[in-house]
N, C-alpha and C positions, 0 to 999 in steps of 0.2 A: 426582497424574495417574498415569493407568493406562499403564505403560511397555509393555505388551503392546498397547493400542490405537495408540500411537505408532507403534511398529515395523511394525504393519500397514499403517500408511499411508505410513510412509518406504518400506517395501518396494515401495510402487507408483510411487513417483518417481525421475525420471534423476539421479542422484548424479555429483559431479563428485570424479574420483580414487575413492579405495576406503573411504574415510571417510565414515561417514554421521552424525556427531555433528552438524556445522552444520546440517543438515536435521533432526534430531530436535529440537533445540534450536528451530528456529523452526516445528515444527510442533505441539511443544506450546505454543508461544506463540497458534497460530492455533487449536488448539481449546478455551482457554481463552476467547478471543473468541466462536468458534462455540457453545459450550455458554452464554455469559450471554446469548447471542441467541437460545437455547432452540430451536436445529436440531433436527428430530425425524424419526425414520423416515417415508419417505411423503411429505415436503415436495416442493414442486417451487421451486426456488430460481434467483433471475438474479444471476449475480456481475459486477458492472461495473467493469473495471480487474483481470482475474484475472492479469495477468501471467504467471509461469512457474508458475503454480498451486498454489503455497503452500497459500492458503486453497481452492481448489478441491479439491483431494484431500480436505481435512479436512470440507468439506461433503458429498463423495461419500459418505465413511465413514458419516458421521451420516444422511443419507437414506436410505441403504440402496438394495437392489435396486429397489424399490418407488417408490423417490423419482427426482429428476431435475436434476441441473445443468447450468444454459447459462450459461457464463462467456463475456463477450465483450472485448477488448482492441483498441484504437485501433494498438497498435504491431505492424509487421509482422514474420513467422515468424524473421528474422535476427536482431532485436534481444536485446540482453543479454547478459552473460557472466557466469561462465565457461560456462555452457548457455544456447544460445539459446531465446526462446519458442517455437518451433517444435519443437527438439528435445526438450523438456521437454514439451510437448503430445503429440506422437507417444506418448513413453514412458507416460503416464498414460493416453493411450486405451487402450494396448495391453495395460494391467495389468488385474487383476480389477476396478477401480474404472471402468473405461472405458465400459461397458455404460450407466452412468447418467450420463455425462457428453456434453455438448457443447459446443466451444469456438470461437470465431470469430475470428479475430485480423484484425489490419489492418482492422477494423471499427468505425466511427465510430456510436454509439449515439444522436447526434442528427442521423444523416444520413435521407434520406428513405428509404433502403433497409431501415432498421430501424423495425420496429413488431410490438407483440403483441396479441391481443385482451385486452379489460378484464374481470378481472383473469387475467392468464395464470400469475402464481406466488404463492406463499405468502409469500416475503418477498425481498426484494432487498437484494445485500450489497455494499458499497464498505470493502473491508480496506485500509489502507494504501496508498491510490491517490491520494486527491485533491490531494497535492503534485504531483502529475503533470501537474496540469490548468494550460493556461496563464493562466486567468483566473478569477475569481468568476464573471464571466457565464458562462463554459462550463461549470463544476460547476452553477449554477444551472439552466441549459438542460436538462442531463442529470438533474438530480433532478426537475424539473418533467414531465419526458417519461417517465419511471420512476413516476409517481406513481400513474399509472392501470393500471400494469402489476401491482403487487405490492400486498398488502393491508398489509405493513409494511415497513418499512426497518431494516436494521443496518448503522450507519454506525461507523467505527473510523479512528483514527489518531493521530500522535505527538501528544504533550502538550506546547507548549511552556513548561507553566509548570513550569518548574524546582522539583525538591522539594529534590535535596540538591546538593552541590559537584561529585559524579562524574558527574553528567548535564551539566554544563556545558558540556564539551569538544562534546558532541553537539549540544547546541544550536546554539552558537557556530559549527560547520562548517556545520549547515544554514542559520543567520543569513546568514554571507558566501555562500554559495550563492544564496541567494534576492535578494539584493542585487544581483548583475551579471546575474542573469536576469531582471531587469526590462529589461535593454538588447538582449534578444536577441529578434528578430521570430518564429523558430521555435527548437525546442530538443527533442533527445533526453536530457536530464538526468531523474536521479531527482528533481530538487527543482526545480520551475520557479514556484512559487506557495507561500508559506508562510500558511497558515490556521492560524489560534488556534481553540480550541474554541469562542470566541464567535462569531466569524467564521462556523465550521460550523453553529452553533445559528441564526443570525442567518439564512443561508441557507435551512438546512432549512425553518425556519418559513415565509418568503417563498413557498417553493415547493408550500405546500398540506399539508406533514408537520407533524403533531403529535407532539412528543418525550413520550414515555412513561416511560423510565428510562435513566438513566444510569450508567455505572460508570467507575473509572479501574483500570486492570491495569496492574502493574509486573512485566517480566519481567527480572530482572537478567542471565541468562545470555546475552539476544538479542547479538550481533554487530554490529549495525547501527550503535550508536554509534563503534565502532571502524572499520569500513569507511568512513563519512562524512567522519571525522576524516583518512583515511590518505588519501581521495579529494580532500577538499581542500587538503592540504598540498601535493601531489604536484603537482595539476593548476591551482590557482586562476591560475598565473601564464599557461598558455597558453589558460585560458578567458577571462582578460582581453584576452589579446592577439585573441582570437576576434571580440570584440566589435567592430561598427564606430565606435560613437562612446559614451564612456563619460567624464565629468566626471574630470579631472585631482585634483580634490579627494576625491572616492568613491575613487580608484584607492589615493591615500593612506591613507585610513582603512581599504581594506581591508586593505592592507599591514600595517599596525598592528594589526589585528585577528587576521591572522595570526601577529602575534609572541605576541600574547595569549594565542591558543589552541594554539600552541607552548609557553608556559611552563604553561599551564595541566596539559597531558599531563605534563610533568615532575614535576609537585607531587602530581597524584592519579590514579587508576584512572580508565580511561573505562566508564561505564554508560549504556546507553541510555535515552531519556526512557521516561515510561511512555505508555502508551497510554489514551486516552479512548474510550470505546465508548456509542453512544446509540442507543436501539431507538423509532421511531417509527411511527404510525399514519397 
């Protein structure tokens, strides 16, 4: 991995505190995903679920000044911590990559106000955003609508197929969150629906895309597994209290799973799950 490229990208991003180590690791992972998806100079890219711009910045660097990246996210500008989406977006737009980037926050892709000529983009990208969707139906609606906008789809998400014991805590934390999220009418959580790789493949094929290539990428330095484990252990009790109704038997099961999670992190290090990447036409 070219450290100089990573540093150039990270220099354009909002950093919390004075240490860019975390962002460099996150950027290196996104660079692997984008390179697998063959993002080239001059491309026009639509990124759905752009969030704080971790992938957006990488895409903008790769397409260069002759290219264009249009990021869209349903979340409002004040969403996110410790840096909000609005803060991250403003910083990125003010950087040397800003000229080739447009970002629309608080924008629902499946709303009537969003449409593009057919096709407007060389590639549509969804990177680590599908678990934010409320349902399979919502994700399918987005993919179906985006089908006419882009020639190619690049889809990346965590892979729930755990391959080593150090990934188990990350998976278990995600599973616990996904179970109580089922009982929320609305949510601002990172994990709202847990899609497996097979779920995603089925939805993609049902919405008119044809899978051309797939890969599994493991970036063991990523901190996301630790973040999800910490969040789950610290916040699950308040999350359960915030749900209007949840069966008592499920509450007891979740308490048991928390105990299993706590025991797991005492015995093993925490590594993130791998990421599966699909390229579709």
